[in-house]
C-alpha positions as CSV (number, residue, x, y, z in Angstrom):
1,Q,164.5,160.7,-16.6
2,V,161.6,159.8,-18.8
3,Q,159.4,161.6,-21.3
4,L,155.7,160.7,-21.3
5,V,153.6,161.5,-24.4
6,Q,149.8,161.2,-24.1
7,S,147.2,160.7,-26.7
8,G,143.5,160.0,-26.9
9,G,140.7,161.4,-24.8
10,G,138.5,164.2,-26.0
11,L,134.7,164.4,-25.9
12,G,132.6,161.4,-24.7
13,Q,128.9,160.8,-24.0
14,P,127.5,159.5,-20.7
15,G,127.7,155.8,-20.8
16,G,130.2,155.9,-23.6
17,S,133.9,155.0,-23.9
18,L,137.2,156.7,-24.4
19,R,140.8,155.4,-24.3
20,L,144.0,157.2,-23.3
21,S,147.5,156.2,-24.2
22,C,150.8,157.1,-22.6
23,A,154.1,156.3,-24.4
24,A,157.2,156.3,-22.3
25,S,160.7,157.1,-23.7
26,R,162.3,154.2,-21.7
27,S,161.4,150.7,-20.8
28,I,158.4,150.6,-18.5
29,F,160.1,147.7,-16.7
30,S,162.6,150.3,-15.4
31,I,159.8,152.5,-13.9
32,Y,158.7,151.8,-10.3
33,A,155.1,152.8,-10.9
34,M,153.1,154.2,-13.8
35,G,149.5,155.2,-14.1
36,W,146.9,157.9,-14.5
37,Y,145.8,160.8,-12.4
38,R,143.1,163.4,-13.1
39,Q,142.3,167.0,-12.1
40,A,138.9,168.5,-12.4
41,A,138.3,172.2,-12.5
42,G,138.8,173.7,-9.0
43,K,139.8,170.4,-7.5
44,Q,143.1,168.7,-6.5
45,R,144.7,166.1,-8.7
46,E,143.7,162.6,-7.8
47,L,144.7,159.1,-8.5
48,V,142.7,157.2,-11.1
49,A,144.6,154.0,-11.7
50,T,148.2,152.8,-11.4
51,F,150.5,149.9,-11.9
52,S,153.1,149.4,-9.2
53,S,155.5,146.6,-8.0
54,G,155.1,144.6,-11.1
55,D,151.5,143.7,-12.0
56,T,149.8,145.2,-9.0
57,T,147.0,147.6,-10.0
58,N,145.2,150.2,-7.9
59,Y,142.0,152.0,-8.8
60,A,140.1,154.9,-7.3
61,D,136.8,153.8,-5.9
62,A,135.1,156.2,-8.3
63,V,136.3,154.3,-11.4
64,K,136.4,150.7,-10.2
65,G,134.5,148.4,-12.6
66,R,134.4,151.1,-15.3
67,F,138.0,151.9,-16.0
68,T,140.8,149.5,-16.9
69,I,144.5,150.2,-16.9
70,S,146.7,148.0,-19.1
71,R,150.1,148.1,-20.7
72,D,152.1,147.0,-23.7
73,T,155.7,146.4,-22.7
74,A,156.9,146.1,-26.2
75,K,155.6,149.6,-27.0
76,N,156.5,151.0,-23.5
77,T,152.9,152.3,-23.4
78,V,150.2,152.3,-20.7
79,Y,146.6,152.6,-21.5
80,L,143.4,153.7,-19.7
81,Q,140.2,152.3,-21.1
82,M,137.3,154.3,-19.8
83,N,133.9,152.7,-20.1
84,G,130.6,153.8,-18.6
85,L,131.6,157.4,-18.6
86,K,129.9,159.8,-16.2
87,L,129.7,163.5,-16.2
88,E,132.0,163.6,-13.1
89,D,134.8,161.9,-15.1
90,T,135.3,165.3,-16.9
91,A,138.8,166.4,-16.1
92,V,142.4,166.8,-17.4
93,Y,144.0,163.4,-17.2
94,Y,147.7,163.1,-16.6
95,C,150.0,160.1,-17.1
96,N,152.5,159.6,-14.3
97,A,155.7,157.7,-13.9
98,K,157.6,157.3,-10.6
99,I,161.3,156.6,-11.0
100,T,163.3,155.5,-8.0
101,Y,165.9,158.0,-6.7
102,G,167.7,156.8,-3.6
103,N,165.2,155.9,-1.0
104,S,162.4,157.8,-2.7
105,W,161.2,158.5,-6.2
106,I,160.8,161.3,-8.7
107,D,157.5,162.0,-10.4
108,Y,157.3,162.6,-14.1
109,W,154.1,163.8,-15.8
110,G,152.7,163.7,-19.3
111,Q,151.3,166.9,-20.9
112,G,147.8,166.3,-19.9
113,T,144.7,165.4,-21.9
114,Q,141.3,166.9,-21.6
115,V,138.4,164.4,-21.2
116,T,134.9,166.0,-21.3
117,V,131.8,163.9,-20.8
118,S,128.7,165.7,-22.0
119,S,125.4,164.8,-23.6
């Protein structure tokens, strides 16, 4: 199991920046994959950016070149730096950790953080 505690986010302006943090209760080296998803009102949850299989990163096309996922292994924390914010980035952002279980994995989620981009 793992507990994920999120911080950051809030209100940002178009073209501005925000940063999200996600602190895990165990070493992130023991976690198969970790990253960020988001869910806008009336839409399905979607992948934003993830780490998997070591240092491999994956970004949604909508955020490539604007968002950066990073991690601090000493703090067991993953970050999402969001630059060049757009109105369509408004959503609840969730930290995700996938922990292997047999031949599959179990998803764990943070509490969610509202990000609102507005002028």
